[in-house]
Every structure is written in C-alpha cells, then in structure tokens.
C-alpha positions as CSV (number, residue, x, y, z in Angstrom):
1,M,22.7,1.5,-2.1
2,Q,19.9,0.0,-4.2
3,T,20.3,-2.4,-7.1
4,P,19.2,-0.9,-10.5
5,L,16.2,-3.2,-10.5
6,A,15.2,-2.2,-7.0
7,R,15.6,1.5,-7.8
8,T,13.5,1.2,-11.0
9,L,10.7,-0.6,-9.1
10,T,10.9,2.0,-6.4
11,I,10.3,4.7,-9.0
12,V,7.5,2.8,-10.5
13,L,5.9,2.3,-7.1
14,A,6.1,6.1,-6.4
15,V,4.5,6.9,-9.7
16,V,1.7,4.4,-9.1
17,Y,1.1,6.0,-5.6
18,A,1.0,9.4,-7.2
19,V,-1.4,8.3,-10.0
20,L,-3.7,6.5,-7.5
21,A,-3.7,9.6,-5.3
22,S,-4.6,11.8,-8.2
23,L,-7.4,9.4,-9.3
24,E,-8.7,9.2,-5.8
25,V,-9.3,12.9,-5.7
26,I,-10.4,13.3,-9.4
27,L,-12.9,10.5,-9.2
28,R,-14.5,11.8,-6.0
29,L,-15.0,15.4,-7.2
30,E,-18.5,14.8,-8.5
31,D,-19.7,13.5,-5.1
32,P,-17.0,14.6,-2.7
33,D,-16.2,12.6,0.3
34,V,-13.6,14.8,1.9
35,G,-12.6,12.2,4.5
36,A,-11.9,9.5,2.0
37,M,-10.2,12.0,-0.3
38,A,-8.0,13.2,2.5
39,F,-7.1,9.8,3.9
40,L,-6.7,7.7,0.8
41,G,-5.4,10.5,-1.5
42,G,-3.3,12.0,1.2
43,T,-1.5,8.9,2.3
44,L,-0.8,7.9,-1.3
45,L,0.5,11.4,-2.2
46,V,2.6,11.6,1.0
47,G,4.0,8.2,0.3
48,A,4.9,9.1,-3.3
49,I,6.5,12.4,-2.1
50,L,8.6,10.6,0.6
51,I,9.8,7.9,-1.9
52,F,10.8,10.6,-4.4
53,L,12.4,12.6,-1.7
54,G,14.5,9.6,-0.6
55,L,15.5,8.8,-4.2
56,F,16.2,12.3,-5.5
57,G,16.0,14.8,-2.7
58,P,18.7,16.4,-0.6
59,V,18.6,13.7,2.0
60,P,21.8,12.5,3.7
61,K,22.8,9.1,2.5
62,R,22.1,7.4,5.8
63,F,18.5,8.6,5.8
64,Q,17.7,7.8,2.2
65,V,16.5,4.2,2.7
66,P,14.5,5.0,5.9
67,V,12.7,7.8,4.1
68,I,11.9,5.5,1.1
69,M,10.7,2.8,3.5
70,L,8.5,5.4,5.4
71,G,7.0,6.4,2.0
72,I,6.3,2.8,1.0
73,V,4.6,2.1,4.3
74,T,2.6,5.4,4.2
75,G,1.3,4.5,0.7
76,L,0.7,0.9,1.8
77,I,-1.8,2.1,4.5
78,A,-4.2,3.2,1.8
79,T,-3.8,0.2,-0.5
80,L,-3.4,-2.7,2.0
81,W,-7.1,-3.4,2.2
82,T,-7.1,-4.2,-1.6
83,V,-4.8,-7.1,-0.8
84,V,-6.0,-8.2,2.6
85,V,-9.7,-8.4,1.9
86,P,-9.4,-10.7,-1.2
87,I,-6.9,-13.0,0.6
88,L,-9.3,-13.1,3.6
89,A,-12.2,-13.9,1.3
90,V,-10.3,-16.7,-0.4
91,A,-9.2,-18.1,2.9
92,I,-12.8,-18.1,4.2
93,V,-14.0,-19.9,1.0
94,V,-11.2,-22.5,1.3
95,L,-11.9,-23.1,5.0
96,T,-15.6,-23.3,4.4
97,L,-15.3,-25.8,1.5
98,R,-12.8,-27.9,3.5
99,G,-15.5,-28.3,6.1
100,D,-13.6,-29.3,9.2
101,G,-16.8,-29.6,11.2
102,G,-16.7,-26.1,12.5
103,S,-14.2,-26.8,15.2
104,G,-11.3,-24.9,13.6
105,V,-9.0,-26.5,16.2
106,P,-6.7,-29.3,15.0
107,T,-6.8,-32.4,17.3
108,H,-3.7,-34.5,17.8
109,D,-4.9,-38.0,18.7
C-alpha cells in the first residue's frame, strides 16, 4: 500500500511525535502546566499511537491508511504553529519591506 520510502518516513514521523510528546511532559515537570502537557503531549502521543496502529496493529487493510492519516493530522495539530508562525512572520516582513503604500489591494489600471 505504501512505498518503502513512504513507510520509512511514516515510521520516522511516528517516532518524532512520540519523542516530542515525551519531551513535552518531561520538560514541564519542574513547573507543570497541565493544560499544555495534556494538549500538546496528548495530541502528539495519540498521533504516534494511531500511526503505529495503522502500520503494525491489527487494523483491516482498508482502514490502515485512514488510521495513519488520522494520526498524522492529530500530531500535526500540536506542531502546526511551529510552521505557520514563522511563515506568517516572514510574509509580514516581506510585505512590509515591499511597501505597497498600505493598500494591500492590487489595482488593475
């Protein structure tokens, strides 16, 4: 169902999710923020579990890919801001430096 490269990258992603979930909990033990630990650590851990379940668990073949995709999206919820915020910041810098007069609306004369 998956190419060998896709399967390997899926395993790597699941391991990354599991490591990040563990680090999220371990690094917050000194000054616990239960909400952040539960949300960030929980979504990453559930994502890793779903990916591993889809890859290696007793899941019918037709449900393997949907379970893997659900795991990927679940883990993505906790990590998306680390991609979106830098892209947004760069976009703001570029638009500011471009200096289009503040209109932001292209005119077609």
